[in-house]
N, C-alpha and C positions, 0 to 999 in steps of 0.2 A: 172762708168756708172750705171744707174738704171737697175735693173735686168729685168724690163719689156721692156727695149730697147736694141737693138743690132746694130752692125755695118753692113751696107749693101753697096755693091758696085754697082754703076750705071755708065753707060758709057755716055760720052758726044758725041756730033755729030762727033768730030774728033777722037774718039776712046780713049780719055783720061779717065781713071778710077777715079771716085770720090767716096770717102767713106762718108756715111751719117748715122747719128744716126736715127734709125727708130723704131717703135713699133715691138716687137718680133712677128715673123710670127705665126699665129694660125695653119697653115697647112704647116709644113716644107717640105712636099713632093712637094710643088709648087715652091721651090727654091733650088738652089745649095748651099750646106753648105761646107765651107772650113775653115781650121784653120790657123790663123796667130799668132805666138807667143803663148800667153796664152788666146787669145780671138777667138771666132767664128766669121767668116765673111760670110754673106749671099750674094750671087750674084743674082742681079735682072735680070730677063729675058728681061727687056726693058730698054730703055735709059731714061735719065732725060727728053729729049725733048718729047718723047712719053708720059711720065707721065704728063708733063705740058700741052700737047695738049689736054688731057682730061679736065684739069681745064679750059682751054680757051674755050672749047666747052660748059662747064657748065656756064661760065660767059656770053657767047654770048646768050645762051638760056634764062637765067634769065633777061638779059638786054632787049632782044627783047620782052619778055613777059611784062615787066614793062613799056616800051615805049608806049604801047597802052593806058596807063593811062593819056597821054597828059601832063605830068609834063614837065617843061622847063629843069630841070636837074635831072638825075637819078644817084645815087651813090650806089654801092653794094660792101660790104666788106665781105670777108670770109677767114678763115684761111685754110692752107693746111698742111698736113703731108704727107711725102713720105712713101710709104709702099712697102715692098719687093714683095708681091703678086700682089696687084692691081695697084701699081704705085703711085696713089695719093688718099688721103682721105680728105674730107672736115672736118675740125675740128672746134671747137668753137671759137667765136670771143668775147673776153672780158666777157664771161658769159656762159649761157647755150643755146645759139642760134647758128644756123649754118650760117645764113645770117643776115647781118645788112644792112637794106635798108633805104636810105634817098631820099625822093622825094621833089623837090623844085619847087615852082611856083613863078617866078619873075615878071610876068606880061608883059615881053618882047614879048611873042607870040601874045598878043592882039593888039600890035601896028601896 
Protein backbone atom coordinates (compact mmCIF):
# COMPACT_ATOMS: atom_id res chain seq x y z
CA UNK A 1 0.00 0.00 0.00
CA UNK A 2 1.20 3.52 -0.78
CA UNK A 3 2.54 5.28 2.35
CA UNK A 4 0.17 8.23 1.70
CA UNK A 5 -2.79 5.88 2.04
CA UNK A 6 -4.03 3.87 5.02
CA UNK A 7 -6.77 1.40 5.86
CA UNK A 8 -9.90 2.83 7.45
CA UNK A 9 -12.93 1.06 8.81
CA UNK A 10 -16.39 2.36 7.95
CA UNK A 11 -19.65 0.83 9.13
CA UNK A 12 -22.49 -0.14 6.83
CA UNK A 13 -26.08 0.48 7.84
CA UNK A 14 -26.42 -3.07 9.18
CA UNK A 15 -23.30 -2.67 11.36
CA UNK A 16 -20.96 -4.60 9.06
CA UNK A 17 -17.44 -3.16 9.14
CA UNK A 18 -15.83 -2.46 5.75
CA UNK A 19 -12.15 -1.65 5.32
CA UNK A 20 -11.34 0.97 2.70
CA UNK A 21 -8.02 2.37 1.50
CA UNK A 22 -8.13 6.15 2.09
CA UNK A 23 -5.70 9.09 2.16
CA UNK A 24 -3.68 9.22 5.38
CA UNK A 25 -5.47 11.51 7.88
CA UNK A 26 -3.92 14.95 8.34
CA UNK A 27 -5.20 15.23 11.89
CA UNK A 28 -4.99 11.87 13.64
CA UNK A 29 -6.75 13.29 16.71
CA UNK A 30 -10.00 13.22 14.70
CA UNK A 31 -9.97 9.43 14.35
CA UNK A 32 -9.46 6.33 16.44
CA UNK A 33 -6.24 4.53 15.52
CA UNK A 34 -5.93 0.79 16.20
CA UNK A 35 -3.35 -1.77 15.10
CA UNK A 36 -4.07 -4.95 13.19
CA UNK A 37 -1.18 -7.27 12.48
CA UNK A 38 1.55 -5.02 11.06
CA UNK A 39 -0.73 -2.25 9.79
CA UNK A 40 -2.53 0.65 11.39
CA UNK A 41 -6.30 0.75 10.95
CA UNK A 42 -8.19 4.01 11.38
CA UNK A 43 -11.80 3.88 12.51
CA UNK A 44 -14.08 6.47 10.97
CA UNK A 45 -16.60 8.13 13.23
CA UNK A 46 -19.26 7.94 10.52
CA UNK A 47 -20.87 5.31 8.34
CA UNK A 48 -20.42 4.94 4.60
CA UNK A 49 -24.08 5.95 4.21
CA UNK A 50 -23.44 9.18 6.10
CA UNK A 51 -20.39 9.93 3.94
CA UNK A 52 -22.27 9.23 0.70
CA UNK A 53 -25.24 11.33 1.81
CA UNK A 54 -22.88 14.31 1.68
CA UNK A 55 -22.00 13.42 -1.92
CA UNK A 56 -25.69 13.11 -2.81
CA UNK A 57 -26.35 16.57 -1.36
CA UNK A 58 -23.52 18.00 -3.46
CA UNK A 59 -24.87 16.34 -6.61
CA UNK A 60 -28.39 17.61 -5.92
CA UNK A 61 -27.11 21.15 -5.42
CA UNK A 62 -25.03 21.11 -8.62
CA UNK A 63 -27.87 19.64 -10.66
CA UNK A 64 -30.48 22.11 -9.41
CA UNK A 65 -28.13 25.00 -10.21
CA UNK A 66 -27.53 23.74 -13.75
CA UNK A 67 -31.18 22.96 -14.54
CA UNK A 68 -31.88 26.69 -14.51
CA UNK A 69 -29.92 26.87 -17.80
CA UNK A 70 -32.84 25.23 -19.65
CA UNK A 71 -30.74 22.45 -21.21
CA UNK A 72 -32.74 19.34 -22.14
CA UNK A 73 -30.16 17.05 -20.51
CA UNK A 74 -27.67 17.71 -17.74
CA UNK A 75 -24.87 15.31 -16.82
CA UNK A 76 -22.46 15.91 -13.96
CA UNK A 77 -19.52 13.63 -13.19
CA UNK A 78 -17.26 13.86 -10.21
CA UNK A 79 -14.97 11.46 -8.42
CA UNK A 80 -15.15 10.65 -4.75
CA UNK A 81 -12.54 9.60 -2.24
CA UNK A 82 -13.54 8.43 1.19
CA UNK A 83 -11.74 10.18 4.03
CA UNK A 84 -11.45 9.10 7.65
CA UNK A 85 -11.98 12.64 8.97
CA UNK A 86 -14.55 14.19 6.63
CA UNK A 87 -16.18 11.10 5.15
CA UNK A 88 -16.06 12.06 1.50
CA UNK A 89 -13.80 14.23 -0.65
CA UNK A 90 -14.54 15.30 -4.22
CA UNK A 91 -11.55 14.24 -6.28
CA UNK A 92 -10.46 14.91 -9.84
CA UNK A 93 -12.21 13.41 -12.85
CA UNK A 94 -9.84 12.47 -15.66
CA UNK A 95 -7.66 15.54 -15.18
CA UNK A 96 -7.41 18.57 -12.96
CA UNK A 97 -11.08 19.39 -12.66
CA UNK A 98 -13.46 18.59 -9.84
CA UNK A 99 -16.66 18.50 -11.89
CA UNK A 100 -17.22 17.47 -15.50
CA UNK A 101 -20.45 19.00 -16.79
CA UNK A 102 -22.23 18.15 -20.04
CA UNK A 103 -25.27 20.17 -21.14
CA UNK A 104 -27.31 18.98 -24.14
CA UNK A 105 -30.01 20.71 -26.12
CA UNK A 106 -31.98 18.22 -28.20
CA UNK A 107 -34.71 20.54 -29.41
CA UNK A 108 -37.38 18.32 -27.85
CA UNK A 109 -38.35 21.05 -25.42
CA UNK A 110 -39.39 23.37 -28.28
CA UNK A 111 -41.93 20.92 -29.71
